[in-house]
N, C-alpha and C positions, 0 to 999 in steps of 0.2 A: 504493500500500500504506500509506504513512504517513498519508495523509488518511483512508483507510478506518478505520485503527486508531484515529485520533483522533476521528473523527466518530461512531463507533458503539460506545459504551461501556455498552450495556445489559447488566445482570447479573441473572440469575435463578437460583433454586436448584431443582434437580431431583434425583431419586434415580436413580442408574444402577447396575444390578446387574452385578457383575463375575463372577458365578458362571458357570463354564464347564462346566456339566453333568457333574459328576464323580462316578462311582459309587465305592463302597468307601471306603477310608481316604484317598483322595487329598485333599491339602491344598487348601482353597478359602478364600481370603481373604474377609473380610466386606465388605459394601457400605459406601459412604461417600457423604456429601453432596458433590455435585460442582457448583462454580460454573461456569456456562457464560457465556462472553462472546465478543465479537469478538476479544479478545486471546488466548483459549485454545481449542484444539481439545478434543474430548471423549475421543479414543482414538486409538491407532495405526491406520494404514491402509496395507496393503502391496500393491503392484501387481506387483513383480518381486522376484527374489532381489537381495541386495545384495553387491557392486555390480551395478547393472543395466546394460543395453546403453549408455545414454548416458554413464554414469560410466566405463565401460570405454573408450569412444571418447575421452572427454576425457582419460583417463589416458594413452592412446596419444599424443594431441597434446602433452600436457605433458611426456611422456617424451622428446620430441624437443628439449625446451628445458632440462630439469633432471632430477635424480634423483627418481623417484616411488616408491621402494621403501617409503616409509612411508605413502603415500596410501591411505586406506581407501575413500573414494568422494567424489564431488563433491556440493555442497550448493546448495540454492535458499534463500538466506537471506531473500529477500523474502517467501516463503511460510511461513517458519518462525515459530512463535509460542509464547510461554510456554515450557512444558516440552517442546515437540515440535519436532524438527528434520526438515525436509523435504529429501530429496535430489534430485538432478538428474533422476531417473526418476519423481518424484512419490510416492515412498514417504515416509510420515509416521511418525516413530519417537519414542517416549517416550525422552527423553535423560537418562540417569543418569550421563553422563560429562562433558557440557557443556564441550567444547573443552579437555579436560584440566583440569577443575575451575576454569575461568576465567569462567563466565557467572554474574553475581550474581543477577539477577532475571528470567531467562528471555529468550527471543528477542523482539526488537522490542517491548519494554515501552513502553506509551503514555507514561510519564513521560520516557523517554529520547528517544522520537520528538518529543515536545513540546519538549524542550530544543533539539533541532536546529532547530526552526522559530522559536525565539525570536530576534528580531532583535538583542537585546542580546548574544547569544552568537556572532553571525556572525563577528566579528573573530577570536575564539579558534579557530574552525574553519578559517578561511581562512589565517591567519598562524601559522606555527610559529616562535616566537622562540628565540634562543640564550639560554636562561634565566640562564646564569651571568654574562652581561655586560649583557643588555638585556631584563630581565623586564618584563612588562606592568604598568601602574600598579595594577591590582587584584589582583596576584599574592599579596601578603600577606593580603589580605582573603579570597581564595578558599582559601588554605591553612588559614586559621583556621576557616572554615566547613566545610571538608571534612576533610582529613587530621588536623588538630590537634584536631578535635572528637571524634575517637575514638582519641586517642593513648594508648598503654599507660601504666600507672601509673608515675609518676615521670619521665616524658619530656615535654619541651616543645619539642624540636627535631626537625625532619624534613628529610631531603635527598631530593628527588625524583630518580627515574631512569626509564628507559624499560621495563625488564623485570626479571625475577627475577635472572638471572645478573649483570647489571651492577649491580644493587642489592647483591648479596652481594660482588661483586668490589670495589666501592668501599668497602663496609663493612670488608672486610679491610684495605684501604689505610688507612682511618681508624684501625683498631686498631693497625696497625704504626706509624703516625705518632705516635699517643698513647703507645705503649710507649717509643719512642725519645726523645720529648720528656721523658717522665718519667725515663728513664734518664740523660739529660744534665743533669737537675736545673735545667732552664730555660736552660741555656747555649746559645749559638748553635752550629750545626754547624761543625766544623773545616774548614780548607782541604783536608785529606785526605778528609774525608767528601764534600765537594763534587766533588773531582776524581775520586775512585774510583767514585762512582755513575755517572759518564758512560761507564764501561767495564765496568759490571755487576760490580764487585768490592767486597769489604768494605774499609773499614768503611761506606762510603756506601750500599752495598746489603747490609744486615746479614743474617746467617743466622738470621732469626726464623722461627717456624712457627705454624701454626694446627692445633689438635687437632680431629679430626673422628671420626665413628663409622662402623664397618662397617655397610653398608646405607643410609647416608645419601645424599641427593641434594641438591646445592646449586647446580647449574648446569653449563654446558658450556664456559665460558671458562676460561682457563688456571689461574688461582688457584682458581676454583670447582671445576674438574675434579679438582684435587689433593685436594679434600675430598669428592668424590663417589665412592661405592663400592657402587653398586646393580646395574649391568650392565656386562659386558665391552665391549659395543658402544660405550658412551660413552667409554671410555678407551683402547682399543687403538690403538697406534701413536703416541700423543700423549705427548711428554716431560712429566715432572711433577717435583714437589718432594719432598724427603725430609722429610715431615711425619708426625707420629704419628697412628696410627689405633687408637682404642679399641673394644672390643666393646660393642655395644648389647644391652641385656637381651633374652633370648629367653624370653618369658613362656609359661607353660603355661595352657591353658584347660580348663574354666571357671575363672576367677580365684578364685572362692570355695573351690574344692577344692584349690588349690595355693598358699595364702597363704605358708606357710613356705618352700616351694621357690622361689617368685618373689622373696621378700625376700632369700634367699641369693644368687640370681642377680644381683639389682641390686647387692647389696653387693660381689660379685665384680667387677662391671664398674666400680664406683666406685673400688675398690682399684687396678684396672688403670689407670684414668685418672691417679691420683696417681703411680703408678710411672712412667708414660710422661712425665709432666711433669718429674719428677726426672731421668729418663734423658736426655731431650732437652736439658735444661739442662746436664747433664754432657757431652753431645756438642757443646756450643757452639752449639746451635740452640734457644734458649729459646722456650717457648710464649707467644706474645703474646695469643692468643685461643682460645676454645673455641666451636665452632659446633655446634648441634644443632637438630633439628626436634622440636616437641612430640609429633608422631606421624610416624614415618618413612613417607612416602607412597609414592614410587616404589619404595622398597626393600621394600615388602610390607605396608604399614599395620601397622607394629610400634609397640606402645604400651609405656609405662613408667608407674610410679605417680607422683603428685605428690611423694611423699617422695624419689624418685630425683632428680627435677629440682631440688628445693630443696637437696639435699645436693650435687649437682653445681655449683649456683650458689655454694654456700659454698666448695667446693674451688677454683673459679676465683678467688674473692675472696682466699682464703688464699694462693694462689700468685701473685697479682698479674696474673692473666690477665683480659682482657675477656671477657664472657659474651655470646655472640651467639645469639639465638633466631631461627631461620629460619621465618617464618610465611607464606612465599610461597604454600603450598598450604593450610595450616590456617587462615589468617586470613580475616577478612571475614564471619564468622558461621556457618560451616558446621558447627561443633561445638556450636552452641547458645549459645555466648558469642562476642563479637566476635573475641576473640583466644583461641586454644586455651590459651595459658599462663595465662589467668585461672582455669582449672580447678585450677591449683596452689595457689591461695589465698594467695599471698604479695604483699606490697606493694613488693617490690624484685626483680622477676622477671629483669631483664636489664640489660645496658649498651647493647645494640643489638638492635633488632627489625626484621627486613627483611620486605618485603611485595611482592606483585604480584598476578597472576591476578584473583581476584574484586574486587580494589581498582581494577582497570582501569588503574592507573598503577603504576609501580614506585617503589622507594625504601627508605629505612630511617630509623627513629626512633633517637635516640641521646641519651645523657647529656651534660650540658654539657661534661664534661672531654674528650669525644671530638670536640669542635668543632675543625676544622683551624686551625692557627695562622696560615696565610696563604692568600690566594686562589690559585686554579689548582691546588691540591694534590688536591682532589677536584673533577674538572671533565671535561666533554666538551661537544660543541657544543650539544646540546638539553637534556640533564639533565632529561628528562621531557617532558610535553606538557600545557600548561594546559587544553586542551579535555577531556582525560581527568579533570581535577579537577572540571570542570563536570558531567560525567556522574556522577562519584562523589558529588557533592553531592546529585544527584537520587536516586541509589541509596540513600543514607543517609536521605533523606526518606521513601522508600518503606518501608525497613526499620522506621523509627520509627512511621510512620503505620499500617502494617499489622501491627505487632508480629511481624515475621518471625522474630526469634530464638525467640520462643515457638512459632511455627509449626514451625520447624526441630526444636525439642525434641519436639513432638508427632509429627510425621511420622517423625522419627528413631526414636522408640520403636516406632512401628508397623512400620517397616522392619526394625529389629533383631529385634523379637519374631517377625516373619514368617521371618526368616533362621534364628532358633533352631528354629522349628517345622520348617522345611524340612530342616535338617541332622539333626534327630531322625528325620524320615521317610525321608531318603536318606543314611544314615550311610556308605554305600559310595562316595558321591560328594562329600559336603560335610562340613566341620568348621571349628572355630575361628571362629565368627561373633563379630564384635567391632565396636565403634564408639563414637563420641561424636556426638550429634546425628545428622545424616545422613551424617557422615564415617564410613562403614561399610565392612566388607570381610568376605569369607568365603573359606576355602581350598577348592580342589578337590583331588581325590586325587593329581593330578599335573599337570604343565604342559600335556600334550596334552589332557587332559580339560578343563582350564580354558579353553584356546583354543577347543576345540570348543563348549563351552557358550556362550561369548561370541558365536561366529558363529551358532549355532542360535538364540540369543535375539534376535540382531539381525534374522534373517530373519523372526522373529515380531513385530518392531516395537519392540524395546527396545535401546538402546545402553548397553553396559557397558564398563568398562576393566579391563585387567589390571595387576598390579604384583607385584613380588617374584618368587619362583620359581613359585608356583602359586596366587596370590590373585586374586580378582575384587574390584575396588574400585568403590564407589558414590560418585559426586560430583555429585548433582543440584544445581540452583539453589536459592536461598532461597525461591522460590515453589512448591517441590515440597510437595504436601500429602498428608495421609493417604490421600486418594482415589488419588493417583498411586502411593503405596506399595503399596496393595492391587492396583491394576492391574498393576504390575510383578510382584508375588508370584504372582498367578494365571498370568501368562504364563510366568514362570520355572518354576513348578510343571509346566506342560505340557511344557516342554523336558526337565525332569528325569524326568518320568514316561515320556517316549518314548526317553530316552537308553539306549543299549545299551553 
């Protein structure tokens, strides 16, 4: 597969009509120029319902080994290409969910396949070092050409990690350490600090807190779970911390018709944030940091205005809290800018920015003052994976060479415009279309309808995801083009037209 992808890179332009013979007022998306190559298929191709018989048998086998309650179906990753995921039964689906928003430039991209065959990269793939103590000699160079080349404004430091949860978890630790060092005025910890921390008691284990928002999702490890408030299944039966939870704005759509109401809603939430910071300080559990997503993803694709985030940043600064922007799902270009917080238009967006998913590695950027004062305070065995930095460098080259952020903006407009038209045509089924770039969502009338629409669309060859109470989310890769948007919209229209 790798050799065939690398050896046959012939690209030609054809016209492919996506019209699906629709009488009456049925929505039909326009045609679009389609690039055809060995890297990309031209359309979905369905052989069985999903999951098919082979996936069902594999699910049975895996069920004898581990829990399979979340498994949708099994995949043939060797045959998957570009925007199309192939399953174990040979079904080829247009993927607008991309492994929970984590595939940056499609499946089996030639640039990544080529990176694997480069003999200069072999050692990085064969050996996984303990980066905290024995990093490879080219590690600083690779960080500079990958992660630091796209660092958020005002940040020159980055700590690599393996995933989104451990990125946020360690960022929390960095914020707590920073807060206590600041509080001690540069003095060393006391003997009581050092003895009490070993038995999980104050003052060595201080009653500090992180303020988070209802509907937010920041991971499933213990600290992250205390700041996650999107679904019951994530939190049930797990002990947690007494940390403050603020309301996230619930905007009304269309935005242009509810300007005054939405401004009032954001002001209400900001006032509650300040009240909670004061209340938790009075409780003896001061807020060391505030964490927020630029768009609440898992919680329902909830948006707020740039003004809201700028004012929240100022509140954090006013009260001496670190401001942590979680870009695990929004980062990497999917909103049309590399970081979603760039849409805020501020030159001092955050003290910490965490990332993972489309970045292929995890970690967080941070201001100089959040640099730990000693080794081993932010530490684990691997602290990331240098081979992922090699892949990220290639991904960044493709993004720049092919102007993929501009592509995301174009295809995102086509996708969102199509969703607007569909919700106008099917107001009894859809509402509240919203998005930035291709980071889009639309609400179904209820959760049952949402789940049914996702399954019916899957059986017609398109993968979608759910989020929040009744939202459908769209998370295509950066190589998703206008052609793919129109392809999806026509298939989705068929599903909606048939839905009873």
